N, CA, C and O of each residue as an XYZ file, in Angstrom:
268
protein
N       0.943     -1.196     -0.353
C      -0.048      0.140     -0.123
C       0.926      1.165      0.045
O       1.863      1.104      0.841
N       0.631      2.285     -0.874
C       1.413      3.383     -1.096
C       0.898      4.419     -0.057
O      -0.303      4.371      0.209
N       1.603      5.266      0.506
C       1.032      6.364      1.385
C       0.396      7.379      0.598
O       0.758      7.668     -0.542
N      -0.641      7.970      1.268
C      -1.513      8.923      0.458
C      -0.665     10.449      0.482
O      -0.616     11.238     -0.462
N      -0.071     10.608      1.729
C       0.637     11.875      1.921
C       2.081     11.818      2.108
O       2.652     10.730      2.174
N       2.734     12.975      2.203
C       4.202     12.889      2.416
C       4.488     12.199      3.846
O       5.381     11.358      3.945
N       3.839     12.516      4.754
C       4.049     12.017      5.942
C       3.865     10.497      6.304
O       4.104     10.031      7.418
N       3.420      9.801      5.245
C       3.183      8.455      5.234
C       2.017      7.647      5.849
O       1.980      6.494      6.279
N       1.028      8.664      5.749
C      -0.256      8.350      6.264
C      -1.148      7.720      5.161
O      -1.582      8.358      4.202
N      -1.365      6.467      5.381
C      -1.990      5.620      4.565
C      -3.621      5.377      4.829
O      -4.091      5.894      5.843
N      -4.409      4.690      4.048
C      -5.928      4.723      4.109
C      -6.284      4.233      5.557
O      -7.148      4.793      6.233
N      -5.570      3.159      5.984
C      -5.970      2.584      7.407
C      -5.901      3.725      8.554
O      -6.742      3.869      9.442
N      -4.667      4.558      8.351
C      -4.536      5.593      9.397
C      -5.761      6.613      9.301
O      -6.368      6.991     10.304
N      -6.051      7.002      8.075
C      -7.194      7.970      7.864
C      -8.421      7.381      8.354
O      -9.172      8.147      8.956
N      -8.788      6.140      8.215
C      -9.962      5.627      8.705
C      -9.985      5.498     10.195
O     -11.046      5.585     10.813
N      -8.881      5.299     10.760
C      -8.799      5.371     12.252
C      -8.917      6.651     12.668
O      -9.650      6.844     13.639
N      -8.304      7.688     12.104
C      -8.481      9.170     12.562
C      -9.790      9.494     12.622
O     -10.214     10.049     13.636
N     -10.811      9.143     11.332
C     -12.090      9.517     11.255
C     -13.068      8.704     12.363
O     -14.039      9.199     12.937
N     -12.610      7.457     12.501
C     -13.327      6.861     13.547
C     -13.241      7.610     15.026
O     -14.233      7.910     15.690
N     -11.988      7.834     15.379
C     -11.701      8.445     16.600
C     -12.618      9.929     16.693
O     -13.243     10.280     17.694
N     -12.553     10.513     15.709
C     -13.185     11.896     15.500
C     -14.618     11.605     15.769
O     -15.181     12.291     16.623
N     -15.292     10.654     15.135
C     -16.589     10.265     15.288
C     -16.936     10.147     16.810
O     -17.855     10.759     17.354
N     -15.989      9.191     17.481
C     -16.190      8.614     18.688
C     -16.204     10.026     19.706
O     -17.119     10.188     20.513
N     -15.380     10.749     19.598
C     -15.146     12.018     20.336
C     -16.161     13.051     20.164
O     -16.550     13.580     21.206
N     -16.671     13.448     19.066
C     -17.512     14.548     18.887
C     -18.919     14.040     18.402
O     -19.887     14.789     18.531
N     -19.041     12.967     17.926
C     -20.462     12.542     17.484
C     -20.668     13.124     15.975
O     -19.979     13.998     15.450
N     -21.672     12.500     15.455
C     -22.112     12.964     14.161
C     -22.745     14.318     13.898
O     -22.740     14.885     12.805
N     -23.311     14.794     15.063
C     -24.157     15.932     14.838
C     -23.100     17.353     14.985
O     -23.279     18.481     14.527
N     -21.967     16.820     15.791
C     -21.024     18.136     16.013
C     -20.043     18.325     14.833
O     -19.453     19.390     14.647
N     -19.893     17.180     14.003
C     -18.847     17.391     12.820
C     -19.126     18.535     11.948
O     -18.283     19.411     11.752
N     -20.349     18.546     11.394
C     -20.523     19.672     10.430
C     -20.271     20.966     10.816
O     -19.848     21.785     10.000
N     -20.524     21.301     12.197
C     -20.196     22.447     12.907
C     -18.663     22.792     13.008
O     -18.167     23.911     12.875
N     -18.022     21.625     13.266
C     -16.525     21.769     13.400
C     -15.924     22.057     11.889
O     -14.993     22.843     11.713
N     -16.486     21.418     10.948
C     -15.994     21.665      9.714
C     -16.218     22.912      9.112
O     -15.393     23.436      8.364
N     -17.507     23.503      9.463
C     -17.685     25.108      9.099
C     -16.770     25.839      9.806
O     -16.108     26.629      9.133
N     -16.539     25.787     11.067
C     -15.446     26.450     12.022
C     -14.027     26.417     11.211
O     -13.379     27.437     10.980
N     -13.693     25.295     10.870
C     -12.479     24.919     10.173
C     -12.344     25.807      8.908
O     -11.417     26.597      8.724
N     -13.327     25.596      8.098
C     -13.493     26.387      6.759
C     -13.320     27.672      6.973
O     -12.511     28.251      6.248
N     -13.948     28.340      7.891
C     -13.942     29.816      8.245
C     -12.479     30.202      8.658
O     -11.956     31.238      8.245
N     -11.902     29.402      9.414
C     -10.526     29.661      9.947
C      -9.704     29.595      8.659
O      -8.954     30.558      8.502
N      -9.688     28.660      7.704
C      -8.832     28.717      6.565
C      -9.064     29.743      5.747
O      -8.110     30.299      5.203
N     -10.223     30.115      5.552
C     -10.641     31.218      4.534
C      -9.929     32.598      5.348
O      -9.399     33.455      4.642
N      -9.940     32.723      6.477
C      -9.473     33.986      7.273
C      -7.983     33.858      7.059
O      -7.356     34.862      6.721
N      -7.388     32.743      7.224
C      -5.959     32.702      7.018
C      -5.590     32.960      5.657
O      -4.674     33.747      5.419
N      -6.232     32.359      4.716
C      -5.857     32.866      3.282
C      -5.983     34.377      3.081
O      -5.071     34.979      2.515
N      -7.065     35.011      3.516
C      -7.316     36.315      3.434
C      -6.165     37.183      3.982
O      -5.749     38.190      3.409
N      -5.746     36.753      5.013
C      -4.476     37.392      5.718
C      -3.216     37.167      4.927
O      -2.331     38.022      4.961
N      -3.091     36.149      4.269
C      -1.891     35.869      3.448
C      -1.941     36.729      2.278
O      -0.941     37.351      1.918
N      -3.150     36.804      1.612
C      -3.295     37.800      0.509
C      -3.000     39.204      0.762
O      -2.490     39.906     -0.111
N      -3.335     39.694      2.058
C      -3.141     40.992      2.487
C      -1.646     41.161      2.628
O      -1.063     42.163      2.214
N      -1.031     40.127      3.238
C       0.448     40.401      3.455
C       1.144     40.458      2.154
O       2.109     41.214      2.041
N       0.720     39.674      1.078
C       1.297     39.711     -0.194
C       1.048     40.956     -0.826
O       1.979     41.471     -1.445
N      -0.096     41.550     -0.773
C      -0.339     42.774     -1.495
C       0.403     43.954     -0.951
O       0.871     44.846     -1.659
N       0.493     43.891      0.564
C       1.391     44.838      1.087
C       2.764     44.808      0.821
O       3.374     45.872      0.706
N       3.359     43.677      0.701
C       4.762     43.305      0.302
C       4.927     43.909     -1.108
O       5.921     44.586     -1.370
N       4.070     43.697     -1.916
C       3.984     44.153     -3.336
C       3.945     45.663     -3.445
O       4.692     46.234     -4.240
N       3.190     46.259     -2.758
C       3.137     47.728     -2.588
C       4.453     48.254     -2.143
O       4.883     49.279     -2.671
N       5.143     47.633     -1.201
C       6.342     48.189     -0.621
C       7.503     48.117     -1.653
O       8.360     48.984     -1.827
N       7.376     46.883     -2.333
C       8.417     46.696     -3.349
C       8.339     47.846     -4.597
O       9.295     48.385     -5.153
N       7.073     48.022     -4.824
C       6.697     49.115     -6.055
C       7.234     50.466     -5.400
O       7.921     51.255     -6.049
N       6.899     50.666     -4.154
C       7.117     51.973     -3.699
C       8.914     52.233     -3.652
O       9.508     53.270     -3.950
N       9.399     51.154     -3.260
C      11.017     51.138     -3.323
C      11.486     51.372     -4.652
O      12.439     52.111     -4.903
N      10.764     50.693     -5.577
C      11.457     50.616     -6.993
C      11.221     52.080     -7.662
O      11.993     52.480     -8.533
N      10.192     52.809     -7.247
C       9.856     54.146     -7.719
C      10.589     55.208     -6.977
O      10.429     56.382     -7.308
N      11.350     54.894     -6.035
C      12.231     55.834     -5.181
C      13.400     56.209     -6.116
O      13.997     55.367     -6.788
N      13.708     57.618     -6.115
C      15.132     57.928     -6.821
C      16.261     57.442     -5.913
O      16.091     57.294     -4.703
N      17.327     57.217     -6.482
C      18.552     56.560     -5.902
C      19.395     57.776     -5.340
O      20.478     57.576     -4.791
């Protein structure tokens, strides 16, 4: 069996993780957890985009500066 991810996690490990999550949180809480995780990832990406745009503006400003 080949690993699915770089860390060597295979299908059996993924199934075990899913089973443990189901046991801890139950079927009703999982959609709420995934929704919160999605919001967190979206917020993180927006933050990265803001940093990239700020860095691009700073580089532009420096390149337009007379020597």
